[in-house]
mmCIF file of the N, C-alpha and C atoms, coordinates in Angstrom:
data_MODEL
# 
_entry.id   MODEL 
# 
loop_
_atom_site.group_PDB 
_atom_site.id 
_atom_site.type_symbol 
_atom_site.label_atom_id 
_atom_site.label_alt_id 
_atom_site.label_comp_id 
_atom_site.label_asym_id 
_atom_site.label_entity_id 
_atom_site.label_seq_id 
_atom_site.pdbx_PDB_ins_code 
_atom_site.Cartn_x 
_atom_site.Cartn_y 
_atom_site.Cartn_z 
_atom_site.occupancy 
_atom_site.B_iso_or_equiv 
_atom_site.pdbx_formal_charge 
_atom_site.auth_seq_id 
_atom_site.auth_comp_id 
_atom_site.auth_asym_id 
_atom_site.auth_atom_id 
_atom_site.pdbx_PDB_model_num 
ATOM 1   N N  . MET A 1 1  ? 22.438  6.211  23.619 1.00 0.00 ? 1  MET A N  1 
ATOM 2   C CA . MET A 1 1  ? 22.055  6.072  22.229 1.00 0.00 ? 1  MET A CA 1 
ATOM 3   C C  . MET A 1 1  ? 20.691  6.729  22.023 1.00 0.00 ? 1  MET A C  1 
ATOM 4   N N  . PRO A 1 2  ? 20.528  7.600  21.006 1.00 0.00 ? 2  PRO A N  1 
ATOM 5   C CA . PRO A 1 2  ? 19.248  8.266  20.771 1.00 0.00 ? 2  PRO A CA 1 
ATOM 6   C C  . PRO A 1 2  ? 18.182  7.269  20.325 1.00 0.00 ? 2  PRO A C  1 
ATOM 7   N N  . THR A 1 3  ? 16.952  7.544  20.713 1.00 0.00 ? 3  THR A N  1 
ATOM 8   C CA . THR A 1 3  ? 15.860  6.676  20.299 1.00 0.00 ? 3  THR A CA 1 
ATOM 9   C C  . THR A 1 3  ? 14.954  7.418  19.337 1.00 0.00 ? 3  THR A C  1 
ATOM 10  N N  . THR A 1 4  ? 14.330  6.669  18.461 1.00 0.00 ? 4  THR A N  1 
ATOM 11  C CA . THR A 1 4  ? 13.388  7.240  17.507 1.00 0.00 ? 4  THR A CA 1 
ATOM 12  C C  . THR A 1 4  ? 11.991  7.055  18.053 1.00 0.00 ? 4  THR A C  1 
ATOM 13  N N  . PRO A 1 5  ? 11.160  8.094  18.038 1.00 0.00 ? 5  PRO A N  1 
ATOM 14  C CA . PRO A 1 5  ? 9.793   7.942  18.541 1.00 0.00 ? 5  PRO A CA 1 
ATOM 15  C C  . PRO A 1 5  ? 9.044   6.876  17.752 1.00 0.00 ? 5  PRO A C  1 
ATOM 16  N N  . SER A 1 6  ? 8.188   6.156  18.414 1.00 0.00 ? 6  SER A N  1 
ATOM 17  C CA . SER A 1 6  ? 7.417   5.099  17.784 1.00 0.00 ? 6  SER A CA 1 
ATOM 18  C C  . SER A 1 6  ? 5.988   5.572  17.541 1.00 0.00 ? 6  SER A C  1 
ATOM 19  N N  . THR A 1 7  ? 5.374   5.052  16.482 1.00 0.00 ? 7  THR A N  1 
ATOM 20  C CA . THR A 1 7  ? 3.978   5.362  16.209 1.00 0.00 ? 7  THR A CA 1 
ATOM 21  C C  . THR A 1 7  ? 3.063   4.530  17.092 1.00 0.00 ? 7  THR A C  1 
ATOM 22  N N  . GLY A 1 8  ? 3.610   3.469  17.698 1.00 0.00 ? 8  GLY A N  1 
ATOM 23  C CA . GLY A 1 8  ? 2.806   2.606  18.540 1.00 0.00 ? 8  GLY A CA 1 
ATOM 24  C C  . GLY A 1 8  ? 2.037   1.560  17.768 1.00 0.00 ? 8  GLY A C  1 
ATOM 25  N N  . ALA A 1 9  ? 2.133   1.571  16.456 1.00 0.00 ? 9  ALA A N  1 
ATOM 26  C CA . ALA A 1 9  ? 1.407   0.616  15.633 1.00 0.00 ? 9  ALA A CA 1 
ATOM 27  C C  . ALA A 1 9  ? 2.305   -0.565 15.312 1.00 0.00 ? 9  ALA A C  1 
ATOM 28  N N  . PRO A 1 10 ? 1.873   -1.783 15.630 1.00 0.00 ? 10 PRO A N  1 
ATOM 29  C CA . PRO A 1 10 ? 2.679   -2.955 15.297 1.00 0.00 ? 10 PRO A CA 1 
ATOM 30  C C  . PRO A 1 10 ? 2.937   -3.021 13.794 1.00 0.00 ? 10 PRO A C  1 
ATOM 31  N N  . GLY A 1 11 ? 4.175   -3.270 13.408 1.00 0.00 ? 11 GLY A N  1 
ATOM 32  C CA . GLY A 1 11 ? 4.528   -3.395 12.004 1.00 0.00 ? 11 GLY A CA 1 
ATOM 33  C C  . GLY A 1 11 ? 4.737   -2.081 11.280 1.00 0.00 ? 11 GLY A C  1 
ATOM 34  N N  . LYS A 1 12 ? 4.593   -0.968 11.961 1.00 0.00 ? 12 LYS A N  1 
ATOM 35  C CA . LYS A 1 12 ? 4.801   0.342  11.340 1.00 0.00 ? 12 LYS A CA 1 
ATOM 36  C C  . LYS A 1 12 ? 6.207   0.813  11.648 1.00 0.00 ? 12 LYS A C  1 
ATOM 37  N N  . GLU A 1 13 ? 6.794   1.575  10.731 1.00 0.00 ? 13 GLU A N  1 
ATOM 38  C CA . GLU A 1 13 ? 8.127   2.110  10.952 1.00 0.00 ? 13 GLU A CA 1 
ATOM 39  C C  . GLU A 1 13 ? 8.090   3.167  12.051 1.00 0.00 ? 13 GLU A C  1 
ATOM 40  N N  . PRO A 1 14 ? 9.030   3.123  13.002 1.00 0.00 ? 14 PRO A N  1 
ATOM 41  C CA . PRO A 1 14 ? 9.091   4.157  14.039 1.00 0.00 ? 14 PRO A CA 1 
ATOM 42  C C  . PRO A 1 14 ? 9.303   5.536  13.414 1.00 0.00 ? 14 PRO A C  1 
ATOM 43  N N  . GLY A 1 15 ? 8.616   6.528  13.958 1.00 0.00 ? 15 GLY A N  1 
ATOM 44  C CA . GLY A 1 15 ? 8.780   7.887  13.486 1.00 0.00 ? 15 GLY A CA 1 
ATOM 45  C C  . GLY A 1 15 ? 8.047   8.203  12.198 1.00 0.00 ? 15 GLY A C  1 
ATOM 46  N N  . GLN A 1 16 ? 7.249   7.281  11.705 1.00 0.00 ? 16 GLN A N  1 
ATOM 47  C CA . GLN A 1 16 ? 6.520   7.493  10.455 1.00 0.00 ? 16 GLN A CA 1 
ATOM 48  C C  . GLN A 1 16 ? 5.199   8.207  10.735 1.00 0.00 ? 16 GLN A C  1 
ATOM 49  N N  . LEU A 1 17 ? 4.894   9.247  9.963  1.00 0.00 ? 17 LEU A N  1 
ATOM 50  C CA . LEU A 1 17 ? 3.641   9.966  10.135 1.00 0.00 ? 17 LEU A CA 1 
ATOM 51  C C  . LEU A 1 17 ? 2.469   9.134  9.639  1.00 0.00 ? 17 LEU A C  1 
ATOM 52  N N  . LYS A 1 18 ? 1.369   9.210  10.379 1.00 0.00 ? 18 LYS A N  1 
ATOM 53  C CA . LYS A 1 18 ? 0.118   8.612  9.948  1.00 0.00 ? 18 LYS A CA 1 
ATOM 54  C C  . LYS A 1 18 ? -0.703  9.712  9.290  1.00 0.00 ? 18 LYS A C  1 
ATOM 55  N N  . PRO A 1 19 ? -1.698  9.391  8.458  1.00 0.00 ? 19 PRO A N  1 
ATOM 56  C CA . PRO A 1 19 ? -2.471  10.428 7.789  1.00 0.00 ? 19 PRO A CA 1 
ATOM 57  C C  . PRO A 1 19 ? -3.094  11.465 8.733  1.00 0.00 ? 19 PRO A C  1 
ATOM 58  N N  . GLY A 1 20 ? -3.493  11.071 9.935  1.00 0.00 ? 20 GLY A N  1 
ATOM 59  C CA . GLY A 1 20 ? -4.125  11.996 10.870 1.00 0.00 ? 20 GLY A CA 1 
ATOM 60  C C  . GLY A 1 20 ? -3.167  12.815 11.712 1.00 0.00 ? 20 GLY A C  1 
ATOM 61  N N  . ASP A 1 21 ? -1.863  12.542 11.613 1.00 0.00 ? 21 ASP A N  1 
ATOM 62  C CA . ASP A 1 21 ? -0.871  13.281 12.398 1.00 0.00 ? 21 ASP A CA 1 
ATOM 63  C C  . ASP A 1 21 ? -0.632  14.663 11.815 1.00 0.00 ? 21 ASP A C  1 
ATOM 64  N N  . GLU A 1 22 ? -0.437  15.634 12.698 1.00 0.00 ? 22 GLU A N  1 
ATOM 65  C CA . GLU A 1 22 ? -0.073  16.983 12.284 1.00 0.00 ? 22 GLU A CA 1 
ATOM 66  C C  . GLU A 1 22 ? 1.435   17.205 12.379 1.00 0.00 ? 22 GLU A C  1 
ATOM 67  N N  . ALA A 1 23 ? 2.129   16.327 13.105 1.00 0.00 ? 23 ALA A N  1 
ATOM 68  C CA . ALA A 1 23 ? 3.577   16.452 13.292 1.00 0.00 ? 23 ALA A CA 1 
ATOM 69  C C  . ALA A 1 23 ? 4.142   15.108 13.739 1.00 0.00 ? 23 ALA A C  1 
ATOM 70  N N  . MET A 1 24 ? 5.463   14.992 13.722 1.00 0.00 ? 24 MET A N  1 
ATOM 71  C CA . MET A 1 24 ? 6.131   13.783 14.193 1.00 0.00 ? 24 MET A CA 1 
ATOM 72  C C  . MET A 1 24 ? 5.951   13.645 15.705 1.00 0.00 ? 24 MET A C  1 
ATOM 73  N N  . PRO A 1 25 ? 5.825   12.414 16.204 1.00 0.00 ? 25 PRO A N  1 
ATOM 74  C CA . PRO A 1 25 ? 5.767   12.215 17.653 1.00 0.00 ? 25 PRO A CA 1 
ATOM 75  C C  . PRO A 1 25 ? 6.983   12.847 18.332 1.00 0.00 ? 25 PRO A C  1 
ATOM 76  N N  . GLY A 1 26 ? 6.752   13.525 19.436 1.00 0.00 ? 26 GLY A N  1 
ATOM 77  C CA . GLY A 1 26 ? 7.830   14.160 20.184 1.00 0.00 ? 26 GLY A CA 1 
ATOM 78  C C  . GLY A 1 26 ? 8.122   15.593 19.768 1.00 0.00 ? 26 GLY A C  1 
ATOM 79  N N  . THR A 1 27 ? 7.455   16.092 18.743 1.00 0.00 ? 27 THR A N  1 
ATOM 80  C CA . THR A 1 27 ? 7.667   17.468 18.307 1.00 0.00 ? 27 THR A CA 1 
ATOM 81  C C  . THR A 1 27 ? 7.178   18.425 19.399 1.00 0.00 ? 27 THR A C  1 
ATOM 82  N N  . PRO A 1 28 ? 7.997   19.395 19.803 1.00 0.00 ? 28 PRO A N  1 
ATOM 83  C CA . PRO A 1 28 ? 7.542   20.359 20.812 1.00 0.00 ? 28 PRO A CA 1 
ATOM 84  C C  . PRO A 1 28 ? 6.241   21.045 20.379 1.00 0.00 ? 28 PRO A C  1 
ATOM 85  N N  . GLY A 1 29 ? 5.341   21.241 21.322 1.00 0.00 ? 29 GLY A N  1 
ATOM 86  C CA . GLY A 1 29 ? 4.069   21.889 21.038 1.00 0.00 ? 29 GLY A CA 1 
ATOM 87  C C  . GLY A 1 29 ? 3.005   20.947 20.501 1.00 0.00 ? 29 GLY A C  1 
ATOM 88  N N  . THR A 1 30 ? 3.278   19.638 20.554 1.00 0.00 ? 30 THR A N  1 
ATOM 89  C CA . THR A 1 30 ? 2.303   18.650 20.093 1.00 0.00 ? 30 THR A CA 1 
ATOM 90  C C  . THR A 1 30 ? 2.042   17.629 21.184 1.00 0.00 ? 30 THR A C  1 
ATOM 91  N N  . GLY A 1 31 ? 0.989   16.867 21.008 1.00 0.00 ? 31 GLY A N  1 
ATOM 92  C CA . GLY A 1 31 ? 0.675   15.805 21.955 1.00 0.00 ? 31 GLY A CA 1 
ATOM 93  C C  . GLY A 1 31 ? -0.199  14.756 21.300 1.00 0.00 ? 31 GLY A C  1 
ATOM 94  N N  . GLU A 1 32 ? -0.266  13.600 21.938 1.00 0.00 ? 32 GLU A N  1 
ATOM 95  C CA . GLU A 1 32 ? -1.079  12.505 21.438 1.00 0.00 ? 32 GLU A CA 1 
ATOM 96  C C  . GLU A 1 32 ? -2.538  12.740 21.800 1.00 0.00 ? 32 GLU A C  1 
ATOM 97  N N  . ASP A 1 33 ? -3.438  12.421 20.876 1.00 0.00 ? 33 ASP A N  1 
ATOM 98  C CA . ASP A 1 33 ? -4.864  12.617 21.082 1.00 0.00 ? 33 ASP A CA 1 
ATOM 99  C C  . ASP A 1 33 ? -5.601  11.424 20.481 1.00 0.00 ? 33 ASP A C  1 
ATOM 100 N N  . LEU A 1 34 ? -6.858  11.259 20.867 1.00 0.00 ? 34 LEU A N  1 
ATOM 101 C CA . LEU A 1 34 ? -7.678  10.223 20.254 1.00 0.00 ? 34 LEU A CA 1 
ATOM 102 C C  . LEU A 1 34 ? -7.958  10.595 18.805 1.00 0.00 ? 34 LEU A C  1 
ATOM 103 N N  . CYS A 1 35 ? -7.981  9.606  17.949 1.00 0.00 ? 35 CYS A N  1 
ATOM 104 C CA . CYS A 1 35 ? -8.304  9.828  16.543 1.00 0.00 ? 35 CYS A CA 1 
ATOM 105 C C  . CYS A 1 35 ? -9.752  10.291 16.440 1.00 0.00 ? 35 CYS A C  1 
ATOM 106 N N  . GLU A 1 36 ? -9.962  11.381 15.711 1.00 0.00 ? 36 GLU A N  1 
ATOM 107 C CA . GLU A 1 36 ? -11.309 11.926 15.579 1.00 0.00 ? 36 GLU A CA 1 
ATOM 108 C C  . GLU A 1 36 ? -12.197 11.110 14.643 1.00 0.00 ? 36 GLU A C  1 
ATOM 109 N N  . MET A 1 37 ? -11.600 10.293 13.790 1.00 0.00 ? 37 MET A N  1 
ATOM 110 C CA . MET A 1 37 ? -12.408 9.498  12.853 1.00 0.00 ? 37 MET A CA 1 
ATOM 111 C C  . MET A 1 37 ? -12.957 8.217  13.483 1.00 0.00 ? 37 MET A C  1 
ATOM 112 N N  . CYS A 1 38 ? -12.168 7.575  14.345 1.00 0.00 ? 38 CYS A N  1 
ATOM 113 C CA . CYS A 1 38 ? -12.606 6.292  14.917 1.00 0.00 ? 38 CYS A CA 1 
ATOM 114 C C  . CYS A 1 38 ? -12.909 6.393  16.410 1.00 0.00 ? 38 CYS A C  1 
ATOM 115 N N  . GLY A 1 39 ? -12.705 7.553  16.997 1.00 0.00 ? 39 GLY A N  1 
ATOM 116 C CA . GLY A 1 39 ? -12.972 7.732  18.422 1.00 0.00 ? 39 GLY A CA 1 
ATOM 117 C C  . GLY A 1 39 ? -11.968 7.043  19.321 1.00 0.00 ? 39 GLY A C  1 
ATOM 118 N N  . GLY A 1 40 ? -10.847 6.626  18.760 1.00 0.00 ? 40 GLY A N  1 
ATOM 119 C CA . GLY A 1 40 ? -9.789  6.018  19.561 1.00 0.00 ? 40 GLY A CA 1 
ATOM 120 C C  . GLY A 1 40 ? -9.790  4.503  19.574 1.00 0.00 ? 40 GLY A C  1 
ATOM 121 N N  . ASN A 1 41 ? -10.700 3.858  18.831 1.00 0.00 ? 41 ASN A N  1 
ATOM 122 C CA . ASN A 1 41 ? -10.702 2.389  18.854 1.00 0.00 ? 41 ASN A CA 1 
ATOM 123 C C  . ASN A 1 41 ? -9.911  1.769  17.702 1.00 0.00 ? 41 ASN A C  1 
ATOM 124 N N  . GLY A 1 42 ? -9.471  2.561  16.739 1.00 0.00 ? 42 GLY A N  1 
ATOM 125 C CA . GLY A 1 42 ? -8.639  2.067  15.646 1.00 0.00 ? 42 GLY A CA 1 
ATOM 126 C C  . GLY A 1 42 ? -9.390  1.370  14.526 1.00 0.00 ? 42 GLY A C  1 
ATOM 127 N N  . VAL A 1 43 ? -10.726 1.368  14.601 1.00 0.00 ? 43 VAL A N  1 
ATOM 128 C CA . VAL A 1 43 ? -11.541 0.662  13.611 1.00 0.00 ? 43 VAL A CA 1 
ATOM 129 C C  . VAL A 1 43 ? -12.475 1.656  12.921 1.00 0.00 ? 43 VAL A C  1 
ATOM 130 N N  . SER A 1 44 ? -12.523 1.605  11.589 1.00 0.00 ? 44 SER A N  1 
ATOM 131 C CA . SER A 1 44 ? -13.419 2.497  10.852 1.00 0.00 ? 44 SER A CA 1 
ATOM 132 C C  . SER A 1 44 ? -14.851 1.979  10.924 1.00 0.00 ? 44 SER A C  1 
ATOM 133 N N  . LYS A 1 45 ? -15.789 2.767  10.427 1.00 0.00 ? 45 LYS A N  1 
ATOM 134 C CA . LYS A 1 45 ? -17.207 2.406  10.493 1.00 0.00 ? 45 LYS A CA 1 
ATOM 135 C C  . LYS A 1 45 ? -17.524 1.112  9.759  1.00 0.00 ? 45 LYS A C  1 
ATOM 136 N N  . ASP A 1 46 ? -16.745 0.776  8.734  1.00 0.00 ? 46 ASP A N  1 
ATOM 137 C CA . ASP A 1 46 ? -16.996 -0.459 7.993  1.00 0.00 ? 46 ASP A CA 1 
ATOM 138 C C  . ASP A 1 46 ? -16.288 -1.675 8.603  1.00 0.00 ? 46 ASP A C  1 
ATOM 139 N N  . GLY A 1 47 ? -15.631 -1.480 9.741  1.00 0.00 ? 47 GLY A N  1 
ATOM 140 C CA . GLY A 1 47 ? -14.982 -2.582 10.452 1.00 0.00 ? 47 GLY A CA 1 
ATOM 141 C C  . GLY A 1 47 ? -13.529 -2.825 10.081 1.00 0.00 ? 47 GLY A C  1 
ATOM 142 N N  . SER A 1 48 ? -12.997 -2.061 9.131  1.00 0.00 ? 48 SER A N  1 
ATOM 143 C CA . SER A 1 48 ? -11.592 -2.219 8.756  1.00 0.00 ? 48 SER A CA 1 
ATOM 144 C C  . SER A 1 48 ? -10.719 -1.286 9.603  1.00 0.00 ? 48 SER A C  1 
ATOM 145 N N  . GLU A 1 49 ? -9.400  -1.399 9.432  1.00 0.00 ? 49 GLU A N  1 
ATOM 146 C CA . GLU A 1 49 ? -8.460  -0.534 10.144 1.00 0.00 ? 49 GLU A CA 1 
ATOM 147 C C  . GLU A 1 49 ? -8.721  0.922  9.771  1.00 0.00 ? 49 GLU A C  1 
ATOM 148 N N  . CYS A 1 50 ? -8.774  1.791  10.769 1.00 0.00 ? 50 CYS A N  1 
ATOM 149 C CA . CYS A 1 50 ? -9.003  3.212  10.518 1.00 0.00 ? 50 CYS A CA 1 
ATOM 150 C C  . CYS A 1 50 ? -7.858  3.767  9.670  1.00 0.00 ? 50 CYS A C  1 
ATOM 151 N N  . PRO A 1 51 ? -8.175  4.406  8.525  1.00 0.00 ? 51 PRO A N  1 
ATOM 152 C CA . PRO A 1 51 ? -7.116  4.942  7.671  1.00 0.00 ? 51 PRO A CA 1 
ATOM 153 C C  . PRO A 1 51 ? -6.461  6.205  8.234  1.00 0.00 ? 51 PRO A C  1 
ATOM 154 N N  . ASN A 1 52 ? -7.128  6.889  9.143  1.00 0.00 ? 52 ASN A N  1 
ATOM 155 C CA . ASN A 1 52 ? -6.597  8.132  9.699  1.00 0.00 ? 52 ASN A CA 1 
ATOM 156 C C  . ASN A 1 52 ? -5.475  7.880  10.710 1.00 0.00 ? 52 ASN A C  1 
ATOM 157 N N  . CYS A 1 53 ? -5.663  6.884  11.577 1.00 0.00 ? 53 CYS A N  1 
ATOM 158 C CA . CYS A 1 53 ? -4.670  6.585  12.616 1.00 0.00 ? 53 CYS A CA 1 
ATOM 159 C C  . CYS A 1 53 ? -3.936  5.266  12.353 1.00 0.00 ? 53 CYS A C  1 
ATOM 160 N N  . GLU A 1 54 ? -4.271  4.604  11.245 1.00 0.00 ? 54 GLU A N  1 
ATOM 161 C CA . GLU A 1 54 ? -3.688  3.318  10.868 1.00 0.00 ? 54 GLU A CA 1 
ATOM 162 C C  . GLU A 1 54 ? -3.869  2.270  11.956 1.00 0.00 ? 54 GLU A C  1 
ATOM 163 N N  . GLY A 1 55 ? -5.026  2.317  12.620 1.00 0.00 ? 55 GLY A N  1 
ATOM 164 C CA . GLY A 1 55 ? -5.381  1.295  13.595 1.00 0.00 ? 55 GLY A CA 1 
ATOM 165 C C  . GLY A 1 55 ? -4.871  1.515  15.005 1.00 0.00 ? 55 GLY A C  1 
ATOM 166 N N  . THR A 1 56 ? -4.154  2.610  15.255 1.00 0.00 ? 56 THR A N  1 
ATOM 167 C CA . THR A 1 56 ? -3.620  2.842  16.602 1.00 0.00 ? 56 THR A CA 1 
ATOM 168 C C  . THR A 1 56 ? -4.639  3.509  17.522 1.00 0.00 ? 56 THR A C  1 
ATOM 169 N N  . GLY A 1 57 ? -5.603  4.221  16.944 1.00 0.00 ? 57 GLY A N  1 
ATOM 170 C CA . GLY A 1 57 ? -6.567  4.969  17.737 1.00 0.00 ? 57 GLY A CA 1 
ATOM 171 C C  . GLY A 1 57 ? -6.033  6.301  18.233 1.00 0.00 ? 57 GLY A C  1 
ATOM 172 N N  . ARG A 1 58 ? -4.795  6.631  17.896 1.00 0.00 ? 58 ARG A N  1 
ATOM 173 C CA . ARG A 1 58 ? -4.136  7.856  18.376 1.00 0.00 ? 58 ARG A CA 1 
ATOM 174 C C  . ARG A 1 58 ? -3.530  8.629  17.216 1.00 0.00 ? 58 ARG A C  1 
ATOM 175 N N  . VAL A 1 59 ? -3.540  9.944  17.317 1.00 0.00 ? 59 VAL A N  1 
ATOM 176 C CA . VAL A 1 59 ? -2.897  10.831 16.357 1.00 0.00 ? 59 VAL A CA 1 
ATOM 177 C C  . VAL A 1 59 ? -2.144  11.911 17.123 1.00 0.00 ? 59 VAL A C  1 
ATOM 178 N N  . ILE A 1 60 ? -1.221  12.567 16.449 1.00 0.00 ? 60 ILE A N  1 
ATOM 179 C CA . ILE A 1 60 ? -0.437  13.644 17.044 1.00 0.00 ? 60 ILE A CA 1 
ATOM 180 C C  . ILE A 1 60 ? -1.001  14.969 16.546 1.00 0.00 ? 60 ILE A C  1 
ATOM 181 N N  . HIS A 1 61 ? -1.401  15.835 17.479 1.00 0.00 ? 61 HIS A N  1 
ATOM 182 C CA . HIS A 1 61 ? -1.977  17.148 17.161 1.00 0.00 ? 61 HIS A CA 1 
ATOM 183 C C  . HIS A 1 61 ? -1.201  18.249 17.866 1.00 0.00 ? 61 HIS A C  1 
ATOM 184 N N  . GLY A 1 62 ? -1.273  19.432 17.288 1.00 0.00 ? 62 GLY A N  1 
ATOM 185 C CA . GLY A 1 62 ? -0.700  20.616 17.931 1.00 0.00 ? 62 GLY A CA 1 
ATOM 186 C C  . GLY A 1 62 ? -1.537  20.964 19.152 1.00 0.00 ? 62 GLY A C  1 
ATOM 187 N N  . ILE A 1 63 ? -0.880  21.432 20.210 1.00 0.00 ? 63 ILE A N  1 
ATOM 188 C CA . ILE A 1 63 ? -1.585  21.841 21.428 1.00 0.00 ? 63 ILE A CA 1 
ATOM 189 C C  . ILE A 1 63 ? -1.235  23.283 21.759 1.00 0.00 ? 63 ILE A C  1 
ATOM 190 N N  . GLY A 1 64 ? -2.019  23.872 22.599 1.00 0.00 ? 64 GLY A N  1 
ATOM 191 C CA . GLY A 1 64 ? -1.743  25.243 23.029 1.00 0.00 ? 64 GLY A CA 1 
ATOM 192 C C  . GLY A 1 64 ? -2.121  26.241 21.952 1.00 0.00 ? 64 GLY A C  1 
ATOM 193 N N  . GLY A 1 65 ? -1.446  27.301 21.890 1.00 0.00 ? 65 GLY A N  1 
ATOM 194 C CA . GLY A 1 65 ? -1.733  28.366 20.932 1.00 0.00 ? 65 GLY A CA 1 
ATOM 195 C C  . GLY A 1 65 ? -1.276  29.688 21.513 1.00 0.00 ? 65 GLY A C  1 
ATOM 196 N N  . GLY A 1 66 ? -1.327  30.652 20.702 1.00 0.00 ? 66 GLY A N  1 
ATOM 197 C CA . GLY A 1 66 ? -0.854  31.888 21.251 1.00 0.00 ? 66 GLY A CA 1 
ATOM 198 C C  . GLY A 1 66 ? -1.185  33.091 20.486 1.00 0.00 ? 66 GLY A C  1 
# 
């Protein structure tokens, strides 16, 4: 049975893009990276959930190049 990639965020729909994602999880040529806004801790400067990674501390970015 095929599986849908998960965002890793509790309560979030699997396969749903977060604002900081450049592509869906599992897309060829992409990889998981630390969120550049919160430094990977999932918390914004004001102490609330980071809006860029939705509290996961991770985003999906394109890798490589050519």
